[in-house]
Structure formats: C-alpha cells, structure tokens
N, CA and C atoms as an extended XYZ file, in Angstrom:
186
Properties=species:S:1:pos:R:3:atomname:S:1:resname:S:1:resid:I:1 pbc="F F F"
N        15.398       34.720       14.833 N   MET     1
C        16.473       34.148       14.057 CA  MET     1
C        17.124       32.958       14.761 C   MET     1
N        17.049       32.894       16.081 N   ALA     2
C        17.683       31.807       16.825 CA  ALA     2
C        16.971       30.492       16.589 C   ALA     2
N        15.693       30.538       16.223 N   ARG     3
C        14.930       29.298       16.013 CA  ARG     3
C        15.244       28.649       14.669 C   ARG     3
N        15.776       29.416       13.744 N   ARG     4
C        16.036       28.887       12.405 CA  ARG     4
C        17.021       27.713       12.418 C   ARG     4
N        18.150       27.768       13.137 N   PRO     5
C        19.055       26.607       13.172 CA  PRO     5
C        18.422       25.391       13.858 C   PRO     5
N        17.584       25.643       14.848 N   LEU     6
C        16.932       24.526       15.529 CA  LEU     6
C        15.963       23.793       14.612 C   LEU     6
N        15.449       24.497       13.626 N   ARG     7
C        14.471       23.917       12.718 CA  ARG     7
C        15.050       22.748       11.920 C   ARG     7
N        16.315       22.793       11.606 N   TRP     8
C        16.939       21.687       10.884 CA  TRP     8
C        17.868       20.886       11.772 C   TRP     8
N        18.351       21.469       12.878 N   LEU     9
C        19.287       20.773       13.742 CA  LEU     9
C        18.615       19.642       14.519 C   LEU     9
N        17.429       19.895       15.043 N   VAL    10
C        16.727       18.872       15.819 CA  VAL    10
C        16.365       17.661       14.941 C   VAL    10
N        15.762       17.844       13.770 N   PRO    11
C        15.498       16.664       12.926 CA  PRO    11
C        16.770       15.940       12.490 C   PRO    11
N        17.821       16.700       12.219 N   ALA    12
C        19.080       16.069       11.814 CA  ALA    12
C        19.648       15.229       12.944 C   ALA    12
N        19.578       15.733       14.167 N   LEU    13
C        20.053       14.953       15.316 CA  LEU    13
C        19.200       13.713       15.550 C   LEU    13
N        17.901       13.838       15.373 N   LEU    14
C        17.020       12.679       15.536 CA  LEU    14
C        17.329       11.599       14.505 C   LEU    14
N        17.571       12.000       13.273 N   VAL    15
C        17.923       11.030       12.230 CA  VAL    15
C        19.260       10.377       12.549 C   VAL    15
N        20.201       11.159       13.016 N   LEU    16
C        21.517       10.625       13.369 CA  LEU    16
C        21.413        9.616       14.514 C   LEU    16
N        20.633        9.945       15.538 N   VAL    17
C        20.431        9.013       16.660 CA  VAL    17
C        19.737        7.754       16.172 C   VAL    17
N        18.759        7.901       15.274 N   TRP    18
C        18.032        6.751       14.724 CA  TRP    18
C        18.985        5.824       13.951 C   TRP    18
N        19.855        6.392       13.150 N   LEU    19
C        20.796        5.588       12.363 CA  LEU    19
C        21.832        4.904       13.258 C   LEU    19
N        22.338        5.613       14.248 N   ILE    20
C        23.313        5.013       15.165 CA  ILE    20
C        22.663        3.893       15.969 C   ILE    20
N        21.453        4.140       16.456 N   GLY    21
C        20.740        3.105       17.213 CA  GLY    21
C        20.428        1.891       16.352 C   GLY    21
N        20.016        2.130       15.117 N   GLY    22
C        19.733        1.018       14.207 CA  GLY    22
C        20.978        0.230       13.868 C   GLY    22
N        22.086        0.923       13.719 N   GLY    23
C        23.347        0.238       13.423 CA  GLY    23
C        23.835       -0.588       14.591 C   GLY    23
N        23.632       -0.081       15.793 N   ALA    24
C        24.098       -0.795       16.981 CA  ALA    24
C        23.174       -1.963       17.336 C   ALA    24
N        21.874       -1.787       17.143 N   LEU    25
C        20.916       -2.820       17.546 CA  LEU    25
C        20.451       -3.691       16.382 C   LEU    25
N        20.850       -3.356       15.169 N   GLY    26
C        20.427       -4.109       13.987 CA  GLY    26
C        20.778       -5.585       14.011 C   GLY    26
N        21.983       -5.971       14.437 N   PRO    27
C        22.315       -7.393       14.449 CA  PRO    27
C        21.432       -8.237       15.376 C   PRO    27
N        20.875       -7.605       16.383 N   PHE    28
C        20.007       -8.354       17.293 CA  PHE    28
C        18.656       -8.681       16.666 C   PHE    28
N        18.257       -7.953       15.651 N   ALA    29
C        16.990       -8.221       14.981 CA  ALA    29
C        17.028       -9.575       14.275 C   ALA    29
N        18.187       -9.982       13.791 N   GLY    30
C        18.310      -11.284       13.139 CA  GLY    30
C        18.168      -12.439       14.102 C   GLY    30
N        18.423      -12.206       15.371 N   LYS    31
C        18.313      -13.261       16.369 CA  LYS    31
C        16.877      -13.437       16.872 C   LYS    31
N        15.980      -12.590       16.418 N   LEU    32
C        14.593      -12.660       16.861 CA  LEU    32
C        13.935      -13.966       16.429 C   LEU    32
N        14.332      -14.511       15.294 N   THR    33
C        13.724      -15.750       14.816 CA  THR    33
C        14.072      -16.935       15.702 C   THR    33
N        15.144      -16.825       16.476 N   GLU    34
C        15.519      -17.927       17.356 CA  GLU    34
C        14.557      -18.076       18.523 C   GLU    34
N        13.941      -17.001       18.940 N   VAL    35
C        13.084      -17.045       20.119 CA  VAL    35
C        11.606      -16.909       19.792 C   VAL    35
N        11.276      -16.629       18.549 N   SER    36
C         9.874      -16.472       18.184 CA  SER    36
C         9.324      -17.787       17.623 C   SER    36
N         8.009      -17.924       17.722 N   THR    37
C         7.351      -19.112       17.189 CA  THR    37
C         6.249      -18.684       16.239 C   THR    37
N         6.077      -19.450       15.180 N   ASN    38
C         5.044      -19.163       14.205 CA  ASN    38
C         4.072      -20.333       14.115 C   ASN    38
N         4.017      -21.125       15.173 N   ASP    39
C         3.145      -22.285       15.216 CA  ASP    39
C         1.731      -21.835       15.559 C   ASP    39
N         0.820      -22.000       14.622 N   GLN    40
C        -0.550      -21.536       14.836 CA  GLN    40
C        -1.235      -22.314       15.954 C   GLN    40
N        -0.916      -23.570       16.113 N   ALA    41
C        -1.558      -24.384       17.130 CA  ALA    41
C        -1.105      -24.009       18.537 C   ALA    41
N        -0.005      -23.322       18.678 N   ALA    42
C         0.488      -22.940       19.999 CA  ALA    42
C        -0.422      -21.926       20.676 C   ALA    42
N        -1.208      -21.214       19.915 N   PHE    43
C        -2.065      -20.171       20.467 CA  PHE    43
C        -3.510      -20.630       20.638 C   PHE    43
N        -3.806      -21.853       20.260 N   LEU    44
C        -5.169      -22.364       20.347 CA  LEU    44
C        -5.257      -23.487       21.371 C   LEU    44
N        -6.435      -23.687       21.960 N   PRO    45
C        -6.592      -24.829       22.866 CA  PRO    45
C        -6.568      -26.143       22.085 C   PRO    45
N        -6.228      -27.219       22.780 N   LYS    46
C        -6.141      -28.535       22.118 CA  LYS    46
C        -7.478      -28.973       21.524 C   LYS    46
N        -8.582      -28.521       22.117 N   SER    47
C        -9.888      -28.968       21.653 CA  SER    47
C       -10.419      -28.148       20.470 C   SER    47
N        -9.711      -27.140       20.040 N   ALA    48
C       -10.177      -26.318       18.914 CA  ALA    48
C       -10.128      -27.120       17.615 C   ALA    48
N       -11.104      -26.872       16.760 N   GLU    49
C       -11.166      -27.596       15.495 CA  GLU    49
C        -9.929      -27.336       14.642 C   GLU    49
N        -9.449      -26.123       14.663 N   SER    50
C        -8.270      -25.784       13.867 CA  SER    50
C        -7.053      -26.579       14.324 C   SER    50
N        -6.924      -26.781       15.630 N   THR    51
C        -5.806      -27.556       16.154 CA  THR    51
C        -5.906      -29.005       15.703 C   THR    51
N        -7.100      -29.543       15.755 N   ARG    52
C        -7.273      -30.937       15.314 CA  ARG    52
C        -6.991      -31.080       13.819 C   ARG    52
N        -7.374      -30.098       13.028 N   VAL    53
C        -7.108      -30.144       11.586 CA  VAL    53
C        -5.604      -30.110       11.333 C   VAL    53
N        -4.870      -29.287       12.077 N   LEU    54
C        -3.416      -29.235       11.909 CA  LEU    54
C        -2.773      -30.574       12.254 C   LEU    54
N        -3.286      -31.245       13.280 N   GLU    55
C        -2.745      -32.554       13.650 CA  GLU    55
C        -3.013      -33.581       12.555 C   GLU    55
N        -4.201      -33.556       11.969 N   VAL    56
C        -4.546      -34.485       10.891 CA  VAL    56
C        -3.686      -34.191        9.661 C   VAL    56
N        -3.456      -32.935        9.372 N   GLN    57
C        -2.611      -32.572        8.229 CA  GLN    57
C        -1.190      -33.080        8.424 C   GLN    57
N        -0.680      -33.032        9.642 N   ASP    58
C         0.666      -33.547        9.924 CA  ASP    58
C         0.731      -35.039        9.640 C   ASP    58
N        -0.332      -35.757        9.945 N   ARG    59
C        -0.334      -37.205        9.672 CA  ARG    59
C        -0.305      -37.480        8.173 C   ARG    59
N        -0.972      -36.649        7.367 N   PHE    60
C        -0.977      -36.843        5.922 CA  PHE    60
C         0.395      -36.552        5.325 C   PHE    60
N         1.120      -35.638        5.888 N   ARG    61
C         2.441      -35.288        5.355 CA  ARG    61
C         3.436      -36.418        5.583 C   ARG    61
N         3.238      -37.191        6.633 N   GLN    62
C         4.159      -38.287        6.915 CA  GLN    62
C         3.896      -39.411        5.961 C   GLN    62
C-alpha cells in the first residue's frame, strides 16, 4: 500500500519540476537566435560548389 502514493507522486513532482524549470529558463530560449547562425556557407569550405553557387546568387540579388 505504501507504493500506491508514490505511483502518482513521483510523476506529479517531475511534471512540476519540468514546468518550473521551463518557466524559469523559457525566456532564454528566445535569445538563442542572437547567437545561432543559419548560414549554409559557414559550414562548407570556400572551394565547395555549393558555396560558389551561394556567392553567385548573392550577386544576382544585388
């Protein structure tokens, strides 16, 4: 009978900790875009064909 309260108490505590942690750390998730980069050419070498195509596309946009 002692295990019965633990069966719902442990998951309830885990959910509560998850919600409190998400509430406290949630505002920092919005700042992630300030430090992240989505530039495809940043991950490729300069000599890659894809990098050269991106450079040519930039010239067409201008």
